[in-house]
HTML snippet that shows the backbone in 3Dmol.js (N, CA, C, O; Angstrom):
<script src="https://3Dmol.org/build/3Dmol-min.js"></script>
<div id="view" style="width:600px;height:400px;position:relative"></div>
<script>
const pdb = `
ATOM      1  N   MET A   1      32.117  50.017 -50.668  1.00  0.00           N
ATOM      2  CA  MET A   1      31.178  50.991 -50.470  1.00  0.00           C
ATOM      3  C   MET A   1      31.767  52.405 -50.908  1.00  0.00           C
ATOM      4  O   MET A   1      32.974  52.591 -50.757  1.00  0.00           O
ATOM      5  N   VAL A   2      31.114  53.222 -51.343  1.00  0.00           N
ATOM      6  CA  VAL A   2      31.753  54.493 -51.813  1.00  0.00           C
ATOM      7  C   VAL A   2      31.621  55.556 -50.745  1.00  0.00           C
ATOM      8  O   VAL A   2      30.645  55.651 -50.001  1.00  0.00           O
ATOM      9  N   ASP A   3      32.645  56.321 -50.729  1.00  0.00           N
ATOM     10  CA  ASP A   3      32.639  57.297 -49.618  1.00  0.00           C
ATOM     11  C   ASP A   3      32.363  58.794 -50.356  1.00  0.00           C
ATOM     12  O   ASP A   3      32.248  58.874 -51.579  1.00  0.00           O
ATOM     13  N   ILE A   4      32.283  59.814 -49.581  1.00  0.00           N
ATOM     14  CA  ILE A   4      31.683  61.019 -49.966  1.00  0.00           C
ATOM     15  C   ILE A   4      32.794  61.613 -50.787  1.00  0.00           C
ATOM     16  O   ILE A   4      32.463  62.247 -51.789  1.00  0.00           O
ATOM     17  N   GLN A   5      34.201  61.479 -50.462  1.00  0.00           N
ATOM     18  CA  GLN A   5      35.333  62.013 -51.118  1.00  0.00           C
ATOM     19  C   GLN A   5      35.505  61.483 -52.671  1.00  0.00           C
ATOM     20  O   GLN A   5      35.950  62.192 -53.573  1.00  0.00           O
ATOM     21  N   VAL A   6      35.117  60.244 -52.814  1.00  0.00           N
ATOM     22  CA  VAL A   6      35.143  59.515 -54.095  1.00  0.00           C
ATOM     23  C   VAL A   6      34.068  60.107 -54.885  1.00  0.00           C
ATOM     24  O   VAL A   6      34.346  60.465 -56.030  1.00  0.00           O
ATOM     25  N   LEU A   7      32.800  60.272 -54.413  1.00  0.00           N
ATOM     26  CA  LEU A   7      31.674  60.857 -55.136  1.00  0.00           C
ATOM     27  C   LEU A   7      31.966  62.353 -55.411  1.00  0.00           C
ATOM     28  O   LEU A   7      31.808  62.825 -56.537  1.00  0.00           O
ATOM     29  N   THR A   8      32.373  63.050 -54.417  1.00  0.00           N
ATOM     30  CA  THR A   8      32.816  64.311 -54.799  1.00  0.00           C
ATOM     31  C   THR A   8      33.804  64.552 -55.813  1.00  0.00           C
ATOM     32  O   THR A   8      33.676  65.540 -56.535  1.00  0.00           O
ATOM     33  N   CYS A   9      34.825  63.728 -55.960  1.00  0.00           N
ATOM     34  CA  CYS A   9      35.804  63.731 -56.916  1.00  0.00           C
ATOM     35  C   CYS A   9      35.185  63.554 -58.309  1.00  0.00           C
ATOM     36  O   CYS A   9      35.483  64.251 -59.278  1.00  0.00           O
ATOM     37  N   PHE A  10      34.179  62.423 -58.312  1.00  0.00           N
ATOM     38  CA  PHE A  10      33.585  61.934 -59.687  1.00  0.00           C
ATOM     39  C   PHE A  10      32.725  63.104 -60.021  1.00  0.00           C
ATOM     40  O   PHE A  10      32.724  63.485 -61.192  1.00  0.00           O
ATOM     41  N   PHE A  11      31.985  63.728 -59.128  1.00  0.00           N
ATOM     42  CA  PHE A  11      31.006  64.873 -59.642  1.00  0.00           C
ATOM     43  C   PHE A  11      31.805  65.992 -60.068  1.00  0.00           C
ATOM     44  O   PHE A  11      31.392  66.702 -60.986  1.00  0.00           O
ATOM     45  N   MET A  12      33.079  66.264 -59.412  1.00  0.00           N
ATOM     46  CA  MET A  12      33.901  67.303 -59.967  1.00  0.00           C
ATOM     47  C   MET A  12      34.401  66.992 -61.385  1.00  0.00           C
ATOM     48  O   MET A  12      34.231  67.845 -62.256  1.00  0.00           O
ATOM     49  N   TRP A  13      34.913  66.009 -61.632  1.00  0.00           N
ATOM     50  CA  TRP A  13      35.315  65.736 -62.892  1.00  0.00           C
ATOM     51  C   TRP A  13      34.325  65.422 -63.955  1.00  0.00           C
ATOM     52  O   TRP A  13      34.658  65.468 -65.140  1.00  0.00           O
ATOM     53  N   CYS A  14      33.048  65.085 -63.557  1.00  0.00           N
ATOM     54  CA  CYS A  14      31.853  65.065 -64.627  1.00  0.00           C
ATOM     55  C   CYS A  14      31.661  66.454 -64.857  1.00  0.00           C
ATOM     56  O   CYS A  14      31.454  66.804 -66.019  1.00  0.00           O
ATOM     57  N   THR A  15      31.699  67.494 -63.760  1.00  0.00           N
ATOM     58  CA  THR A  15      31.295  69.033 -64.010  1.00  0.00           C
ATOM     59  C   THR A  15      32.374  69.498 -65.063  1.00  0.00           C
ATOM     60  O   THR A  15      32.014  70.021 -66.117  1.00  0.00           O
ATOM     61  N   VAL A  16      33.667  69.303 -64.769  1.00  0.00           N
ATOM     62  CA  VAL A  16      34.650  69.673 -65.639  1.00  0.00           C
ATOM     63  C   VAL A  16      34.507  69.400 -67.010  1.00  0.00           C
ATOM     64  O   VAL A  16      34.579  70.253 -67.894  1.00  0.00           O
ATOM     65  N   ILE A  17      34.277  68.045 -67.197  1.00  0.00           N
ATOM     66  CA  ILE A  17      34.275  67.606 -68.695  1.00  0.00           C
ATOM     67  C   ILE A  17      33.030  68.013 -69.395  1.00  0.00           C
ATOM     68  O   ILE A  17      33.107  68.212 -70.607  1.00  0.00           O
ATOM     69  N   ASN A  18      31.773  68.176 -68.723  1.00  0.00           N
ATOM     70  CA  ASN A  18      30.617  68.536 -69.321  1.00  0.00           C
ATOM     71  C   ASN A  18      30.618  70.073 -69.687  1.00  0.00           C
ATOM     72  O   ASN A  18      30.072  70.608 -70.652  1.00  0.00           O
ATOM     73  N   VAL A  19      31.344  70.635 -68.708  1.00  0.00           N
ATOM     74  CA  VAL A  19      31.407  72.194 -68.912  1.00  0.00           C
ATOM     75  C   VAL A  19      32.249  72.498 -69.988  1.00  0.00           C
ATOM     76  O   VAL A  19      32.083  73.502 -70.680  1.00  0.00           O
ATOM     77  N   GLY A  20      33.208  71.624 -70.177  1.00  0.00           N
ATOM     78  CA  GLY A  20      34.165  71.834 -71.235  1.00  0.00           C
ATOM     79  C   GLY A  20      33.456  71.599 -72.613  1.00  0.00           C
ATOM     80  O   GLY A  20      33.532  72.361 -73.578  1.00  0.00           O
ATOM     81  N   LEU A  21      32.809  70.515 -72.557  1.00  0.00           N
ATOM     82  CA  LEU A  21      31.930  69.989 -73.662  1.00  0.00           C
ATOM     83  C   LEU A  21      30.901  71.208 -74.201  1.00  0.00           C
ATOM     84  O   LEU A  21      30.799  71.495 -75.394  1.00  0.00           O
ATOM     85  N   LEU A  22      30.173  71.862 -73.146  1.00  0.00           N
ATOM     86  CA  LEU A  22      29.430  72.867 -73.299  1.00  0.00           C
ATOM     87  C   LEU A  22      30.018  74.064 -73.950  1.00  0.00           C
ATOM     88  O   LEU A  22      29.440  74.649 -74.866  1.00  0.00           O
ATOM     89  N   LEU A  23      31.162  74.423 -73.477  1.00  0.00           N
ATOM     90  CA  LEU A  23      31.862  75.607 -73.965  1.00  0.00           C
ATOM     91  C   LEU A  23      32.423  75.351 -75.368  1.00  0.00           C
ATOM     92  O   LEU A  23      32.406  76.226 -76.233  1.00  0.00           O
ATOM     93  N   LEU A  24      32.919  74.122 -75.566  1.00  0.00           N
ATOM     94  CA  LEU A  24      33.421  73.847 -77.022  1.00  0.00           C
ATOM     95  C   LEU A  24      32.399  73.942 -77.873  1.00  0.00           C
ATOM     96  O   LEU A  24      32.567  74.537 -78.937  1.00  0.00           O
ATOM     97  N   THR A  25      31.129  73.354 -77.537  1.00  0.00           N
ATOM     98  CA  THR A  25      29.978  73.344 -78.504  1.00  0.00           C
ATOM     99  C   THR A  25      29.477  74.797 -78.562  1.00  0.00           C
ATOM    100  O   THR A  25      29.055  75.194 -79.648  1.00  0.00           O
ATOM    101  N   SER A  26      29.479  75.539 -77.627  1.00  0.00           N
ATOM    102  CA  SER A  26      29.059  76.986 -77.825  1.00  0.00           C
ATOM    103  C   SER A  26      30.018  77.670 -78.717  1.00  0.00           C
ATOM    104  O   SER A  26      29.581  78.335 -79.656  1.00  0.00           O
ATOM    105  N   ILE A  27      31.259  77.568 -78.509  1.00  0.00           N
ATOM    106  CA  ILE A  27      32.342  78.155 -79.176  1.00  0.00           C
ATOM    107  C   ILE A  27      32.253  77.933 -80.682  1.00  0.00           C
ATOM    108  O   ILE A  27      32.348  78.833 -81.517  1.00  0.00           O
ATOM    109  N   VAL A  28      32.048  76.569 -80.955  1.00  0.00           N
ATOM    110  CA  VAL A  28      32.007  76.057 -82.371  1.00  0.00           C
ATOM    111  C   VAL A  28      30.728  76.946 -83.081  1.00  0.00           C
ATOM    112  O   VAL A  28      30.836  77.577 -84.132  1.00  0.00           O
ATOM    113  N   TYR A  29      29.517  76.842 -82.267  1.00  0.00           N
ATOM    114  CA  TYR A  29      28.244  77.376 -82.830  1.00  0.00           C
ATOM    115  C   TYR A  29      28.501  78.793 -83.173  1.00  0.00           C
ATOM    116  O   TYR A  29      28.133  79.318 -84.223  1.00  0.00           O
ATOM    117  N   MET A  30      29.263  79.474 -82.067  1.00  0.00           N
ATOM    118  CA  MET A  30      29.399  80.929 -82.307  1.00  0.00           C
ATOM    119  C   MET A  30      30.344  81.405 -83.361  1.00  0.00           C
ATOM    120  O   MET A  30      30.104  82.413 -84.027  1.00  0.00           O
ATOM    121  N   PHE A  31      31.525  80.611 -83.528  1.00  0.00           N
ATOM    122  CA  PHE A  31      32.431  81.127 -84.456  1.00  0.00           C
ATOM    123  C   PHE A  31      32.357  80.359 -85.838  1.00  0.00           C
ATOM    124  O   PHE A  31      32.642  81.006 -86.846  1.00  0.00           O
ATOM    125  N   PHE A  32      32.004  79.060 -85.962  1.00  0.00           N
ATOM    126  CA  PHE A  32      31.996  78.317 -87.035  1.00  0.00           C
ATOM    127  C   PHE A  32      30.679  77.763 -87.309  1.00  0.00           C
ATOM    128  O   PHE A  32      30.573  76.550 -87.492  1.00  0.00           O
ATOM    129  N   ASP A  33      29.670  78.526 -87.356  1.00  0.00           N
ATOM    130  CA  ASP A  33      28.259  78.287 -87.675  1.00  0.00           C
ATOM    131  C   ASP A  33      27.952  77.962 -88.901  1.00  0.00           C
ATOM    132  O   ASP A  33      27.132  77.062 -89.081  1.00  0.00           O
ATOM    133  N   ASP A  34      28.553  78.634 -89.999  1.00  0.00           N
ATOM    134  CA  ASP A  34      28.359  78.319 -91.379  1.00  0.00           C
ATOM    135  C   ASP A  34      29.209  76.798 -91.613  1.00  0.00           C
ATOM    136  O   ASP A  34      28.785  76.071 -92.512  1.00  0.00           O
ATOM    137  N   PHE A  35      30.123  76.444 -90.989  1.00  0.00           N
ATOM    138  CA  PHE A  35      30.913  75.102 -91.156  1.00  0.00           C
ATOM    139  C   PHE A  35      29.870  74.014 -90.647  1.00  0.00           C
ATOM    140  O   PHE A  35      29.479  73.061 -91.321  1.00  0.00           O
ATOM    141  N   SER A  36      29.496  74.306 -89.378  1.00  0.00           N
ATOM    142  CA  SER A  36      28.607  73.321 -88.742  1.00  0.00           C
ATOM    143  C   SER A  36      27.426  73.128 -89.388  1.00  0.00           C
ATOM    144  O   SER A  36      26.975  71.987 -89.486  1.00  0.00           O
ATOM    145  N   TYR A  37      26.757  74.225 -89.922  1.00  0.00           N
ATOM    146  CA  TYR A  37      25.563  73.948 -90.727  1.00  0.00           C
ATOM    147  C   TYR A  37      25.678  73.021 -91.959  1.00  0.00           C
ATOM    148  O   TYR A  37      24.968  72.044 -92.199  1.00  0.00           O
ATOM    149  N   ARG A  38      26.872  73.585 -92.817  1.00  0.00           N
ATOM    150  CA  ARG A  38      27.010  72.767 -93.972  1.00  0.00           C
ATOM    151  C   ARG A  38      27.444  71.234 -93.588  1.00  0.00           C
ATOM    152  O   ARG A  38      27.184  70.357 -94.412  1.00  0.00           O
ATOM    153  N   MET A  39      28.033  70.917 -92.485  1.00  0.00           N
ATOM    154  CA  MET A  39      28.294  69.483 -92.008  1.00  0.00           C
ATOM    155  C   MET A  39      26.907  68.788 -91.614  1.00  0.00           C
ATOM    156  O   MET A  39      26.583  67.671 -92.017  1.00  0.00           O
ATOM    157  N   THR A  40      26.285  69.432 -90.941  1.00  0.00           N
ATOM    158  CA  THR A  40      25.060  68.912 -90.609  1.00  0.00           C
ATOM    159  C   THR A  40      23.938  68.742 -91.747  1.00  0.00           C
ATOM    160  O   THR A  40      23.163  67.790 -91.841  1.00  0.00           O
ATOM    161  N   ASN A  41      23.996  69.658 -92.439  1.00  0.00           N
ATOM    162  CA  ASN A  41      23.111  69.743 -93.985  1.00  0.00           C
ATOM    163  C   ASN A  41      23.329  68.716 -94.738  1.00  0.00           C
ATOM    164  O   ASN A  41      22.409  68.259 -95.417  1.00  0.00           O
ATOM    165  N   ARG A  42      24.680  68.123 -94.758  1.00  0.00           N
ATOM    166  CA  ARG A  42      25.092  67.006 -95.473  1.00  0.00           C
ATOM    167  C   ARG A  42      24.252  65.762 -95.152  1.00  0.00           C
ATOM    168  O   ARG A  42      23.937  65.036 -96.095  1.00  0.00           O
ATOM    169  N   PHE A  43      23.833  65.431 -93.826  1.00  0.00           N
ATOM    170  CA  PHE A  43      23.369  64.444 -93.454  1.00  0.00           C
ATOM    171  C   PHE A  43      21.770  64.506 -93.017  1.00  0.00           C
ATOM    172  O   PHE A  43      21.026  63.532 -92.902  1.00  0.00           O
ATOM    173  N   PHE A  44      21.463  65.762 -92.824  1.00  0.00           N
ATOM    174  CA  PHE A  44      20.066  66.111 -92.454  1.00  0.00           C
ATOM    175  C   PHE A  44      19.776  67.446 -93.028  1.00  0.00           C
ATOM    176  O   PHE A  44      19.930  68.512 -92.431  1.00  0.00           O
ATOM    177  N   PRO A  45      19.254  67.263 -94.489  1.00  0.00           N
ATOM    178  CA  PRO A  45      18.842  68.603 -95.097  1.00  0.00           C
ATOM    179  C   PRO A  45      17.764  69.332 -94.576  1.00  0.00           C
ATOM    180  O   PRO A  45      16.597  69.088 -94.883  1.00  0.00           O
ATOM    181  N   ILE A  46      18.189  70.423 -93.618  1.00  0.00           N
ATOM    182  CA  ILE A  46      17.114  71.274 -92.937  1.00  0.00           C
ATOM    183  C   ILE A  46      17.355  72.933 -93.348  1.00  0.00           C
ATOM    184  O   ILE A  46      18.301  73.363 -94.008  1.00  0.00           O
ATOM    185  N   SER A  47      16.556  73.499 -92.936  1.00  0.00           N
ATOM    186  CA  SER A  47      16.694  74.962 -93.441  1.00  0.00           C
ATOM    187  C   SER A  47      17.723  75.614 -92.267  1.00  0.00           C
ATOM    188  O   SER A  47      17.945  75.054 -91.194  1.00  0.00           O
ATOM    189  N   ARG A  48      18.267  76.819 -92.652  1.00  0.00           N
ATOM    190  CA  ARG A  48      19.193  77.223 -91.661  1.00  0.00           C
ATOM    191  C   ARG A  48      18.488  77.880 -90.425  1.00  0.00           C
ATOM    192  O   ARG A  48      19.119  77.937 -89.370  1.00  0.00           O
ATOM    193  N   GLU A  49      17.280  78.353 -90.496  1.00  0.00           N
ATOM    194  CA  GLU A  49      16.568  78.802 -89.511  1.00  0.00           C
ATOM    195  C   GLU A  49      16.073  77.591 -88.453  1.00  0.00           C
ATOM    196  O   GLU A  49      15.921  77.853 -87.260  1.00  0.00           O
ATOM    197  N   ALA A  50      15.853  76.352 -88.947  1.00  0.00           N
ATOM    198  CA  ALA A  50      15.505  75.190 -88.129  1.00  0.00           C
ATOM    199  C   ALA A  50      16.808  74.652 -87.698  1.00  0.00           C
ATOM    200  O   ALA A  50      16.676  73.869 -86.757  1.00  0.00           O
ATOM    201  N   PHE A  51      18.164  74.841 -88.130  1.00  0.00           N
ATOM    202  CA  PHE A  51      19.173  74.537 -87.581  1.00  0.00           C
ATOM    203  C   PHE A  51      19.681  75.374 -86.484  1.00  0.00           C
ATOM    204  O   PHE A  51      20.279  74.868 -85.535  1.00  0.00           O
ATOM    205  N   ASP A  52      19.455  76.693 -86.586  1.00  0.00           N
ATOM    206  CA  ASP A  52      19.589  77.734 -85.382  1.00  0.00           C
ATOM    207  C   ASP A  52      18.862  77.434 -84.319  1.00  0.00           C
ATOM    208  O   ASP A  52      19.337  77.448 -83.183  1.00  0.00           O
ATOM    209  N   ILE A  53      17.475  77.094 -84.622  1.00  0.00           N
ATOM    210  CA  ILE A  53      16.643  76.774 -83.447  1.00  0.00           C
ATOM    211  C   ILE A  53      16.957  75.408 -82.646  1.00  0.00           C
ATOM    212  O   ILE A  53      16.960  75.312 -81.419  1.00  0.00           O
ATOM    213  N   ALA A  54      17.223  74.363 -83.571  1.00  0.00           N
ATOM    214  CA  ALA A  54      17.740  73.122 -82.917  1.00  0.00           C
ATOM    215  C   ALA A  54      19.025  73.312 -82.178  1.00  0.00           C
ATOM    216  O   ALA A  54      19.220  72.722 -81.115  1.00  0.00           O
ATOM    217  N   MET A  55      20.003  74.202 -82.762  1.00  0.00           N
ATOM    218  CA  MET A  55      21.125  74.282 -81.998  1.00  0.00           C
ATOM    219  C   MET A  55      21.058  75.231 -80.603  1.00  0.00           C
ATOM    220  O   MET A  55      21.767  75.007 -79.622  1.00  0.00           O
ATOM    221  N   ILE A  56      20.309  76.071 -80.670  1.00  0.00           N
ATOM    222  CA  ILE A  56      20.031  76.912 -79.453  1.00  0.00           C
ATOM    223  C   ILE A  56      19.408  75.996 -78.608  1.00  0.00           C
ATOM    224  O   ILE A  56      19.872  75.868 -77.475  1.00  0.00           O
ATOM    225  N   CYS A  57      18.345  75.269 -78.981  1.00  0.00           N
ATOM    226  CA  CYS A  57      17.370  74.474 -78.037  1.00  0.00           C
ATOM    227  C   CYS A  57      18.532  73.334 -77.503  1.00  0.00           C
ATOM    228  O   CYS A  57      18.613  73.232 -76.278  1.00  0.00           O
ATOM    229  N   PHE A  58      19.322  72.581 -78.216  1.00  0.00           N
ATOM    230  CA  PHE A  58      20.203  71.748 -77.864  1.00  0.00           C
ATOM    231  C   PHE A  58      21.398  72.383 -76.724  1.00  0.00           C
ATOM    232  O   PHE A  58      21.798  71.657 -75.814  1.00  0.00           O
ATOM    233  N   ILE A  59      21.801  73.510 -76.854  1.00  0.00           N
ATOM    234  CA  ILE A  59      22.719  74.008 -75.879  1.00  0.00           C
ATOM    235  C   ILE A  59      22.201  74.405 -74.723  1.00  0.00           C
ATOM    236  O   ILE A  59      22.829  74.281 -73.672  1.00  0.00           O
ATOM    237  N   GLY A  60      20.869  74.983 -74.793  1.00  0.00           N
ATOM    238  CA  GLY A  60      20.077  75.348 -73.640  1.00  0.00           C
ATOM    239  C   GLY A  60      19.546  74.083 -72.759  1.00  0.00           C
ATOM    240  O   GLY A  60      19.499  74.137 -71.530  1.00  0.00           O
ATOM    241  N   LEU A  61      19.162  72.968 -73.493  1.00  0.00           N
ATOM    242  CA  LEU A  61      18.926  71.720 -72.688  1.00  0.00           C
ATOM    243  C   LEU A  61      20.103  71.141 -72.366  1.00  0.00           C
ATOM    244  O   LEU A  61      19.935  70.522 -71.315  1.00  0.00           O
ATOM    245  N   TYR A  62      21.420  71.020 -72.831  1.00  0.00           N
ATOM    246  CA  TYR A  62      22.529  70.452 -72.321  1.00  0.00           C
ATOM    247  C   TYR A  62      22.940  71.463 -71.259  1.00  0.00           C
ATOM    248  O   TYR A  62      23.535  70.894 -70.344  1.00  0.00           O
ATOM    249  N   LYS A  63      22.833  72.606 -71.105  1.00  0.00           N
ATOM    250  CA  LYS A  63      23.219  73.539 -70.072  1.00  0.00           C
ATOM    251  C   LYS A  63      22.335  73.082 -68.803  1.00  0.00           C
ATOM    252  O   LYS A  63      22.836  72.858 -67.701  1.00  0.00           O
ATOM    253  N   ILE A  64      21.137  72.985 -69.054  1.00  0.00           N
ATOM    254  CA  ILE A  64      20.282  72.680 -67.832  1.00  0.00           C
ATOM    255  C   ILE A  64      20.410  71.374 -67.353  1.00  0.00           C
ATOM    256  O   ILE A  64      20.208  71.194 -66.153  1.00  0.00           O
ATOM    257  N   PHE A  65      20.751  70.293 -68.170  1.00  0.00           N
ATOM    258  CA  PHE A  65      21.219  68.865 -67.845  1.00  0.00           C
ATOM    259  C   PHE A  65      22.516  68.926 -67.154  1.00  0.00           C
ATOM    260  O   PHE A  65      22.663  68.044 -66.308  1.00  0.00           O
ATOM    261  N   VAL A  66      23.641  69.873 -67.327  1.00  0.00           N
ATOM    262  CA  VAL A  66      24.779  69.840 -66.757  1.00  0.00           C
ATOM    263  C   VAL A  66      24.632  70.510 -65.238  1.00  0.00           C
ATOM    264  O   VAL A  66      25.276  70.166 -64.247  1.00  0.00           O
ATOM    265  N   ILE A  67      23.653  71.521 -65.309  1.00  0.00           N
ATOM    266  CA  ILE A  67      23.463  72.164 -64.089  1.00  0.00           C
ATOM    267  C   ILE A  67      22.771  71.173 -62.944  1.00  0.00           C
ATOM    268  O   ILE A  67      23.116  70.972 -61.780  1.00  0.00           O
ATOM    269  N   VAL A  68      21.684  70.640 -63.700  1.00  0.00           N
ATOM    270  CA  VAL A  68      20.890  69.696 -62.644  1.00  0.00           C
ATOM    271  C   VAL A  68      21.554  68.292 -62.289  1.00  0.00           C
ATOM    272  O   VAL A  68      21.190  67.816 -61.213  1.00  0.00           O
ATOM    273  N   PHE A  69      22.404  67.615 -62.975  1.00  0.00           N
ATOM    274  CA  PHE A  69      22.803  66.387 -63.066  1.00  0.00           C
ATOM    275  C   PHE A  69      24.507  66.419 -62.510  1.00  0.00           C
ATOM    276  O   PHE A  69      25.040  65.473 -61.929  1.00  0.00           O
ATOM    277  N   ASN A  70      25.096  67.560 -62.798  1.00  0.00           N
ATOM    278  CA  ASN A  70      26.690  67.663 -62.367  1.00  0.00           C
ATOM    279  C   ASN A  70      26.805  68.550 -61.407  1.00  0.00           C
ATOM    280  O   ASN A  70      27.183  68.100 -60.325  1.00  0.00           O
ATOM    281  N   ILE A  71      26.538  69.969 -61.494  1.00  0.00           N
ATOM    282  CA  ILE A  71      26.992  71.049 -60.739  1.00  0.00           C
ATOM    283  C   ILE A  71      26.155  70.846 -59.551  1.00  0.00           C
ATOM    284  O   ILE A  71      26.792  71.009 -58.510  1.00  0.00           O
ATOM    285  N   VAL A  72      24.806  70.510 -59.378  1.00  0.00           N
ATOM    286  CA  VAL A  72      24.093  70.657 -58.043  1.00  0.00           C
ATOM    287  C   VAL A  72      24.507  69.467 -57.234  1.00  0.00           C
ATOM    288  O   VAL A  72      24.691  69.603 -56.024  1.00  0.00           O
ATOM    289  N   PRO A  73      24.654  68.401 -57.777  1.00  0.00           N
ATOM    290  CA  PRO A  73      25.215  67.056 -56.949  1.00  0.00           C
ATOM    291  C   PRO A  73      26.586  67.393 -56.092  1.00  0.00           C
ATOM    292  O   PRO A  73      26.778  67.199 -54.892  1.00  0.00           O
ATOM    293  N   TYR A  74      27.523  67.985 -57.124  1.00  0.00           N
ATOM    294  CA  TYR A  74      28.784  68.426 -56.793  1.00  0.00           C
ATOM    295  C   TYR A  74      28.733  69.424 -55.598  1.00  0.00           C
ATOM    296  O   TYR A  74      29.520  69.252 -54.667  1.00  0.00           O
ATOM    297  N   VAL A  75      27.848  70.459 -55.574  1.00  0.00           N
ATOM    298  CA  VAL A  75      28.024  71.353 -54.603  1.00  0.00           C
ATOM    299  C   VAL A  75      27.105  70.860 -53.391  1.00  0.00           C
ATOM    300  O   VAL A  75      27.290  71.370 -52.287  1.00  0.00           O
ATOM    301  N   ALA A  76      26.203  69.965 -53.548  1.00  0.00           N
ATOM    302  CA  ALA A  76      25.424  69.342 -52.383  1.00  0.00           C
ATOM    303  C   ALA A  76      26.668  68.310 -51.719  1.00  0.00           C
ATOM    304  O   ALA A  76      26.759  68.279 -50.492  1.00  0.00           O
ATOM    305  N   LEU A  77      27.399  67.664 -52.362  1.00  0.00           N
ATOM    306  CA  LEU A  77      28.499  66.768 -51.744  1.00  0.00           C
ATOM    307  C   LEU A  77      29.576  67.767 -51.075  1.00  0.00           C
ATOM    308  O   LEU A  77      30.078  67.435 -50.002  1.00  0.00           O
ATOM    309  N   LEU A  78      29.900  68.847 -51.618  1.00  0.00           N
ATOM    310  CA  LEU A  78      30.733  69.852 -50.943  1.00  0.00           C
ATOM    311  C   LEU A  78      30.231  70.312 -49.827  1.00  0.00           C
ATOM    312  O   LEU A  78      31.039  70.617 -48.950  1.00  0.00           O
ATOM    313  N   ILE A  79      28.910  70.467 -49.586  1.00  0.00           N
ATOM    314  CA  ILE A  79      28.247  70.975 -48.589  1.00  0.00           C
ATOM    315  C   ILE A  79      28.315  70.143 -47.154  1.00  0.00           C
ATOM    316  O   ILE A  79      28.641  70.507 -46.025  1.00  0.00           O
ATOM    317  N   ILE A  80      27.855  68.830 -47.699  1.00  0.00           N
ATOM    318  CA  ILE A  80      28.007  67.820 -46.707  1.00  0.00           C
ATOM    319  C   ILE A  80      29.089  67.132 -46.328  1.00  0.00           C
ATOM    320  O   ILE A  80      29.168  66.486 -45.283  1.00  0.00           O
ATOM    321  N   GLY A  81      30.148  67.275 -47.353  1.00  0.00           N
ATOM    322  CA  GLY A  81      31.526  66.698 -47.058  1.00  0.00           C
ATOM    323  C   GLY A  81      32.220  67.254 -46.105  1.00  0.00           C
ATOM    324  O   GLY A  81      33.341  66.826 -45.827  1.00  0.00           O
TER     325      GLY A  81
END
`;
const viewer = $3Dmol.createViewer("view");
viewer.addModel(pdb, "pdb");
viewer.setStyle({}, {cartoon: {color: "spectrum"}});
viewer.zoomTo();
viewer.render();
</script>
């Protein structure tokens, strides 16, 4: 049986890892957008506007998933634990 401390630690590390990936993705998109566009364009030939829209939607959706599936359960476990 898993206790609250193990779940709290699990969600804490999930939050740390996912927020780190979110920050890394955002930093790469902000500072190396031409490079990421060129690399993506090799595999998926799309326009620059479509790439920008896709990246903004991806980062926004990933942020919502991190909040809903990592941060909220972690805070809830902190409150009840």
